[in-house]
mmCIF file of the N, C-alpha and C atoms, coordinates in Angstrom:
data_MODEL
# 
_entry.id   MODEL 
# 
loop_
_atom_site.group_PDB 
_atom_site.id 
_atom_site.type_symbol 
_atom_site.label_atom_id 
_atom_site.label_alt_id 
_atom_site.label_comp_id 
_atom_site.label_asym_id 
_atom_site.label_entity_id 
_atom_site.label_seq_id 
_atom_site.pdbx_PDB_ins_code 
_atom_site.Cartn_x 
_atom_site.Cartn_y 
_atom_site.Cartn_z 
_atom_site.occupancy 
_atom_site.B_iso_or_equiv 
_atom_site.pdbx_formal_charge 
_atom_site.auth_seq_id 
_atom_site.auth_comp_id 
_atom_site.auth_asym_id 
_atom_site.auth_atom_id 
_atom_site.pdbx_PDB_model_num 
ATOM 1   N N  . UNK A 1 1  ? 237.409 134.816 159.829 1.00 0.00 ? 1  UNK A N  1 
ATOM 2   C CA . UNK A 1 1  ? 236.339 135.064 158.890 1.00 0.00 ? 1  UNK A CA 1 
ATOM 3   C C  . UNK A 1 1  ? 235.550 133.783 158.616 1.00 0.00 ? 1  UNK A C  1 
ATOM 4   N N  . UNK A 1 2  ? 236.242 132.676 158.411 1.00 0.00 ? 2  UNK A N  1 
ATOM 5   C CA . UNK A 1 2  ? 235.574 131.403 158.159 1.00 0.00 ? 2  UNK A CA 1 
ATOM 6   C C  . UNK A 1 2  ? 234.743 130.967 159.354 1.00 0.00 ? 2  UNK A C  1 
ATOM 7   N N  . UNK A 1 3  ? 235.220 131.287 160.550 1.00 0.00 ? 3  UNK A N  1 
ATOM 8   C CA . UNK A 1 3  ? 234.506 130.917 161.761 1.00 0.00 ? 3  UNK A CA 1 
ATOM 9   C C  . UNK A 1 3  ? 233.169 131.659 161.830 1.00 0.00 ? 3  UNK A C  1 
ATOM 10  N N  . UNK A 1 4  ? 233.179 132.927 161.467 1.00 0.00 ? 4  UNK A N  1 
ATOM 11  C CA . UNK A 1 4  ? 231.962 133.732 161.496 1.00 0.00 ? 4  UNK A CA 1 
ATOM 12  C C  . UNK A 1 4  ? 230.954 133.212 160.471 1.00 0.00 ? 4  UNK A C  1 
ATOM 13  N N  . UNK A 1 5  ? 231.419 132.900 159.286 1.00 0.00 ? 5  UNK A N  1 
ATOM 14  C CA . UNK A 1 5  ? 230.542 132.368 158.241 1.00 0.00 ? 5  UNK A CA 1 
ATOM 15  C C  . UNK A 1 5  ? 229.962 131.029 158.683 1.00 0.00 ? 5  UNK A C  1 
ATOM 16  N N  . UNK A 1 6  ? 230.753 130.202 159.294 1.00 0.00 ? 6  UNK A N  1 
ATOM 17  C CA . UNK A 1 6  ? 230.278 128.903 159.777 1.00 0.00 ? 6  UNK A CA 1 
ATOM 18  C C  . UNK A 1 6  ? 229.204 129.078 160.847 1.00 0.00 ? 6  UNK A C  1 
ATOM 19  N N  . UNK A 1 7  ? 229.433 129.996 161.746 1.00 0.00 ? 7  UNK A N  1 
ATOM 20  C CA . UNK A 1 7  ? 228.459 130.251 162.810 1.00 0.00 ? 7  UNK A CA 1 
ATOM 21  C C  . UNK A 1 7  ? 227.158 130.798 162.228 1.00 0.00 ? 7  UNK A C  1 
ATOM 22  N N  . UNK A 1 8  ? 227.246 131.701 161.269 1.00 0.00 ? 8  UNK A N  1 
ATOM 23  C CA . UNK A 1 8  ? 226.049 132.262 160.634 1.00 0.00 ? 8  UNK A CA 1 
ATOM 24  C C  . UNK A 1 8  ? 225.269 131.187 159.884 1.00 0.00 ? 8  UNK A C  1 
ATOM 25  N N  . UNK A 1 9  ? 225.975 130.314 159.199 1.00 0.00 ? 9  UNK A N  1 
ATOM 26  C CA . UNK A 1 9  ? 225.312 129.216 158.485 1.00 0.00 ? 9  UNK A CA 1 
ATOM 27  C C  . UNK A 1 9  ? 224.611 128.281 159.463 1.00 0.00 ? 9  UNK A C  1 
ATOM 28  N N  . UNK A 1 10 ? 225.262 127.975 160.550 1.00 0.00 ? 10 UNK A N  1 
ATOM 29  C CA . UNK A 1 10 ? 224.685 127.101 161.558 1.00 0.00 ? 10 UNK A CA 1 
ATOM 30  C C  . UNK A 1 10 ? 223.439 127.729 162.177 1.00 0.00 ? 10 UNK A C  1 
ATOM 31  N N  . UNK A 1 11 ? 223.517 129.012 162.486 1.00 0.00 ? 11 UNK A N  1 
ATOM 32  C CA . UNK A 1 11 ? 222.361 129.709 163.064 1.00 0.00 ? 11 UNK A CA 1 
ATOM 33  C C  . UNK A 1 11 ? 221.200 129.748 162.074 1.00 0.00 ? 11 UNK A C  1 
ATOM 34  N N  . UNK A 1 12 ? 221.489 129.998 160.826 1.00 0.00 ? 12 UNK A N  1 
ATOM 35  C CA . UNK A 1 12 ? 220.451 130.028 159.801 1.00 0.00 ? 12 UNK A CA 1 
ATOM 36  C C  . UNK A 1 12 ? 219.781 128.664 159.681 1.00 0.00 ? 12 UNK A C  1 
ATOM 37  N N  . UNK A 1 13 ? 220.582 127.623 159.680 1.00 0.00 ? 13 UNK A N  1 
ATOM 38  C CA . UNK A 1 13 ? 220.054 126.264 159.599 1.00 0.00 ? 13 UNK A CA 1 
ATOM 39  C C  . UNK A 1 13 ? 219.149 125.963 160.788 1.00 0.00 ? 13 UNK A C  1 
ATOM 40  N N  . UNK A 1 14 ? 219.574 126.366 161.972 1.00 0.00 ? 14 UNK A N  1 
ATOM 41  C CA . UNK A 1 14 ? 218.793 126.110 163.178 1.00 0.00 ? 14 UNK A CA 1 
ATOM 42  C C  . UNK A 1 14 ? 217.461 126.863 163.135 1.00 0.00 ? 14 UNK A C  1 
ATOM 43  N N  . UNK A 1 15 ? 217.480 128.094 162.650 1.00 0.00 ? 15 UNK A N  1 
ATOM 44  C CA . UNK A 1 15 ? 216.248 128.876 162.561 1.00 0.00 ? 15 UNK A CA 1 
ATOM 45  C C  . UNK A 1 15 ? 215.277 128.253 161.562 1.00 0.00 ? 15 UNK A C  1 
ATOM 46  N N  . UNK A 1 16 ? 215.783 127.815 160.431 1.00 0.00 ? 16 UNK A N  1 
ATOM 47  C CA . UNK A 1 16 ? 214.923 127.193 159.424 1.00 0.00 ? 16 UNK A CA 1 
ATOM 48  C C  . UNK A 1 16 ? 214.337 125.879 159.937 1.00 0.00 ? 16 UNK A C  1 
ATOM 49  N N  . UNK A 1 17 ? 215.136 125.131 160.639 1.00 0.00 ? 17 UNK A N  1 
ATOM 50  C CA . UNK A 1 17 ? 214.675 123.869 161.204 1.00 0.00 ? 17 UNK A CA 1 
ATOM 51  C C  . UNK A 1 17 ? 213.602 124.119 162.250 1.00 0.00 ? 17 UNK A C  1 
ATOM 52  N N  . UNK A 1 18 ? 213.791 125.139 163.068 1.00 0.00 ? 18 UNK A N  1 
ATOM 53  C CA . UNK A 1 18 ? 212.803 125.468 164.099 1.00 0.00 ? 18 UNK A CA 1 
ATOM 54  C C  . UNK A 1 18 ? 211.485 125.873 163.461 1.00 0.00 ? 18 UNK A C  1 
ATOM 55  N N  . UNK A 1 19 ? 211.527 126.614 162.375 1.00 0.00 ? 19 UNK A N  1 
ATOM 56  C CA . UNK A 1 19 ? 210.294 127.023 161.691 1.00 0.00 ? 19 UNK A CA 1 
ATOM 57  C C  . UNK A 1 19 ? 209.547 125.806 161.177 1.00 0.00 ? 19 UNK A C  1 
ATOM 58  N N  . UNK A 1 20 ? 210.237 124.866 160.592 1.00 0.00 ? 20 UNK A N  1 
ATOM 59  C CA . UNK A 1 20 ? 209.589 123.652 160.093 1.00 0.00 ? 20 UNK A CA 1 
ATOM 60  C C  . UNK A 1 20 ? 209.006 122.835 161.234 1.00 0.00 ? 20 UNK A C  1 
ATOM 61  N N  . UNK A 1 21 ? 209.729 122.773 162.336 1.00 0.00 ? 21 UNK A N  1 
ATOM 62  C CA . UNK A 1 21 ? 209.250 122.016 163.485 1.00 0.00 ? 21 UNK A CA 1 
ATOM 63  C C  . UNK A 1 21 ? 207.990 122.643 164.057 1.00 0.00 ? 21 UNK A C  1 
ATOM 64  N N  . UNK A 1 22 ? 207.979 123.955 164.201 1.00 0.00 ? 22 UNK A N  1 
ATOM 65  C CA . UNK A 1 22 ? 206.811 124.635 164.740 1.00 0.00 ? 22 UNK A CA 1 
ATOM 66  C C  . UNK A 1 22 ? 205.624 124.518 163.790 1.00 0.00 ? 22 UNK A C  1 
ATOM 67  N N  . UNK A 1 23 ? 205.893 124.563 162.515 1.00 0.00 ? 23 UNK A N  1 
ATOM 68  C CA . UNK A 1 23 ? 204.823 124.400 161.532 1.00 0.00 ? 23 UNK A CA 1 
ATOM 69  C C  . UNK A 1 23 ? 204.200 123.012 161.650 1.00 0.00 ? 23 UNK A C  1 
ATOM 70  N N  . UNK A 1 24 ? 205.037 122.013 161.763 1.00 0.00 ? 24 UNK A N  1 
ATOM 71  C CA . UNK A 1 24 ? 204.555 120.641 161.924 1.00 0.00 ? 24 UNK A CA 1 
ATOM 72  C C  . UNK A 1 24 ? 203.774 120.459 163.215 1.00 0.00 ? 24 UNK A C  1 
ATOM 73  N N  . UNK A 1 25 ? 204.262 121.060 164.289 1.00 0.00 ? 25 UNK A N  1 
ATOM 74  C CA . UNK A 1 25 ? 203.557 120.962 165.571 1.00 0.00 ? 25 UNK A CA 1 
ATOM 75  C C  . UNK A 1 25 ? 202.203 121.653 165.482 1.00 0.00 ? 25 UNK A C  1 
ATOM 76  N N  . UNK A 1 26 ? 202.153 122.785 164.802 1.00 0.00 ? 26 UNK A N  1 
ATOM 77  C CA . UNK A 1 26 ? 200.887 123.492 164.640 1.00 0.00 ? 26 UNK A CA 1 
ATOM 78  C C  . UNK A 1 26 ? 199.874 122.666 163.875 1.00 0.00 ? 26 UNK A C  1 
ATOM 79  N N  . UNK A 1 27 ? 200.323 121.979 162.844 1.00 0.00 ? 27 UNK A N  1 
ATOM 80  C CA . UNK A 1 27 ? 199.419 121.128 162.067 1.00 0.00 ? 27 UNK A CA 1 
ATOM 81  C C  . UNK A 1 27 ? 198.923 119.957 162.910 1.00 0.00 ? 27 UNK A C  1 
ATOM 82  N N  . UNK A 1 28 ? 199.812 119.373 163.704 1.00 0.00 ? 28 UNK A N  1 
ATOM 83  C CA . UNK A 1 28 ? 199.417 118.250 164.564 1.00 0.00 ? 28 UNK A CA 1 
ATOM 84  C C  . UNK A 1 28 ? 198.375 118.697 165.587 1.00 0.00 ? 28 UNK A C  1 
ATOM 85  N N  . UNK A 1 29 ? 198.591 119.855 166.184 1.00 0.00 ? 29 UNK A N  1 
ATOM 86  C CA . UNK A 1 29 ? 197.653 120.374 167.178 1.00 0.00 ? 29 UNK A CA 1 
ATOM 87  C C  . UNK A 1 29 ? 196.308 120.672 166.525 1.00 0.00 ? 29 UNK A C  1 
ATOM 88  N N  . UNK A 1 30 ? 196.348 121.221 165.326 1.00 0.00 ? 30 UNK A N  1 
ATOM 89  C CA . UNK A 1 30 ? 195.112 121.524 164.599 1.00 0.00 ? 30 UNK A CA 1 
ATOM 90  C C  . UNK A 1 30 ? 194.329 120.242 164.308 1.00 0.00 ? 30 UNK A C  1 
ATOM 91  N N  . UNK A 1 31 ? 195.012 119.203 163.848 1.00 0.00 ? 31 UNK A N  1 
ATOM 92  C CA . UNK A 1 31 ? 194.349 117.928 163.559 1.00 0.00 ? 31 UNK A CA 1 
ATOM 93  C C  . UNK A 1 31 ? 193.751 117.330 164.833 1.00 0.00 ? 31 UNK A C  1 
ATOM 94  N N  . UNK A 1 32 ? 194.469 117.440 165.943 1.00 0.00 ? 32 UNK A N  1 
ATOM 95  C CA . UNK A 1 32 ? 193.955 116.939 167.217 1.00 0.00 ? 32 UNK A CA 1 
ATOM 96  C C  . UNK A 1 32 ? 192.699 117.689 167.640 1.00 0.00 ? 32 UNK A C  1 
ATOM 97  N N  . UNK A 1 33 ? 192.696 118.991 167.458 1.00 0.00 ? 33 UNK A N  1 
ATOM 98  C CA . UNK A 1 33 ? 191.525 119.801 167.781 1.00 0.00 ? 33 UNK A CA 1 
ATOM 99  C C  . UNK A 1 33 ? 190.331 119.446 166.909 1.00 0.00 ? 33 UNK A C  1 
ATOM 100 N N  . UNK A 1 34 ? 190.579 119.204 165.634 1.00 0.00 ? 34 UNK A N  1 
ATOM 101 C CA . UNK A 1 34 ? 189.498 118.818 164.729 1.00 0.00 ? 34 UNK A CA 1 
ATOM 102 C C  . UNK A 1 34 ? 188.913 117.469 165.134 1.00 0.00 ? 34 UNK A C  1 
ATOM 103 N N  . UNK A 1 35 ? 189.756 116.536 165.511 1.00 0.00 ? 35 UNK A N  1 
ATOM 104 C CA . UNK A 1 35 ? 189.278 115.214 165.935 1.00 0.00 ? 35 UNK A CA 1 
ATOM 105 C C  . UNK A 1 35 ? 188.443 115.339 167.209 1.00 0.00 ? 35 UNK A C  1 
ATOM 106 N N  . UNK A 1 36 ? 188.874 116.167 168.139 1.00 0.00 ? 36 UNK A N  1 
ATOM 107 C CA . UNK A 1 36 ? 188.135 116.379 169.375 1.00 0.00 ? 36 UNK A CA 1 
ATOM 108 C C  . UNK A 1 36 ? 186.788 117.023 169.088 1.00 0.00 ? 36 UNK A C  1 
ATOM 109 N N  . UNK A 1 37 ? 186.778 118.002 168.207 1.00 0.00 ? 37 UNK A N  1 
ATOM 110 C CA . UNK A 1 37 ? 185.547 118.677 167.835 1.00 0.00 ? 37 UNK A CA 1 
ATOM 111 C C  . UNK A 1 37 ? 184.572 117.706 167.158 1.00 0.00 ? 37 UNK A C  1 
ATOM 112 N N  . UNK A 1 38 ? 185.075 116.888 166.258 1.00 0.00 ? 38 UNK A N  1 
ATOM 113 C CA . UNK A 1 38 ? 184.218 115.901 165.581 1.00 0.00 ? 38 UNK A CA 1 
ATOM 114 C C  . UNK A 1 38 ? 183.652 114.894 166.562 1.00 0.00 ? 38 UNK A C  1 
ATOM 115 N N  . UNK A 1 39 ? 184.463 114.463 167.510 1.00 0.00 ? 39 UNK A N  1 
ATOM 116 C CA . UNK A 1 39 ? 183.982 113.519 168.527 1.00 0.00 ? 39 UNK A CA 1 
ATOM 117 C C  . UNK A 1 39 ? 182.905 114.157 169.395 1.00 0.00 ? 39 UNK A C  1 
ATOM 118 N N  . UNK A 1 40 ? 183.084 115.409 169.757 1.00 0.00 ? 40 UNK A N  1 
ATOM 119 C CA . UNK A 1 40 ? 182.086 116.107 170.565 1.00 0.00 ? 40 UNK A CA 1 
ATOM 120 C C  . UNK A 1 40 ? 180.780 116.259 169.794 1.00 0.00 ? 40 UNK A C  1 
ATOM 121 N N  . UNK A 1 41 ? 180.872 116.565 168.503 1.00 0.00 ? 41 UNK A N  1 
ATOM 122 C CA . UNK A 1 41 ? 179.671 116.707 167.690 1.00 0.00 ? 41 UNK A CA 1 
ATOM 123 C C  . UNK A 1 41 ? 178.909 115.384 167.581 1.00 0.00 ? 41 UNK A C  1 
ATOM 124 N N  . UNK A 1 42 ? 179.629 114.280 167.465 1.00 0.00 ? 42 UNK A N  1 
ATOM 125 C CA . UNK A 1 42 ? 178.986 112.970 167.332 1.00 0.00 ? 42 UNK A CA 1 
ATOM 126 C C  . UNK A 1 42 ? 178.284 112.560 168.638 1.00 0.00 ? 42 UNK A C  1 
ATOM 127 N N  . UNK A 1 43 ? 178.802 113.021 169.773 1.00 0.00 ? 43 UNK A N  1 
ATOM 128 C CA . UNK A 1 43 ? 178.285 112.570 171.062 1.00 0.00 ? 43 UNK A CA 1 
ATOM 129 C C  . UNK A 1 43 ? 177.348 113.579 171.730 1.00 0.00 ? 43 UNK A C  1 
ATOM 130 N N  . UNK A 1 44 ? 176.860 114.530 170.979 1.00 0.00 ? 44 UNK A N  1 
ATOM 131 C CA . UNK A 1 44 ? 175.896 115.470 171.553 1.00 0.00 ? 44 UNK A CA 1 
ATOM 132 C C  . UNK A 1 44 ? 174.616 114.716 171.869 1.00 0.00 ? 44 UNK A C  1 
ATOM 133 N N  . UNK A 1 45 ? 173.971 115.113 172.942 1.00 0.00 ? 45 UNK A N  1 
ATOM 134 C CA . UNK A 1 45 ? 172.741 114.444 173.340 1.00 0.00 ? 45 UNK A CA 1 
ATOM 135 C C  . UNK A 1 45 ? 171.507 114.914 172.597 1.00 0.00 ? 45 UNK A C  1 
ATOM 136 N N  . UNK A 1 46 ? 171.616 115.901 171.767 1.00 0.00 ? 46 UNK A N  1 
ATOM 137 C CA . UNK A 1 46 ? 170.430 116.422 171.063 1.00 0.00 ? 46 UNK A CA 1 
ATOM 138 C C  . UNK A 1 46 ? 170.601 116.491 169.599 1.00 0.00 ? 46 UNK A C  1 
# 
């Protein structure tokens, strides 16, 4: 019984950690896209 509870806790922890990691990666990608967009706007020829 303790083994099952330990495994469930570990899996829950891993899932929560993955969600935070993906959220952080999404924010980083969004910031990179915004920087690229701003650079493109500044360098337009017209």
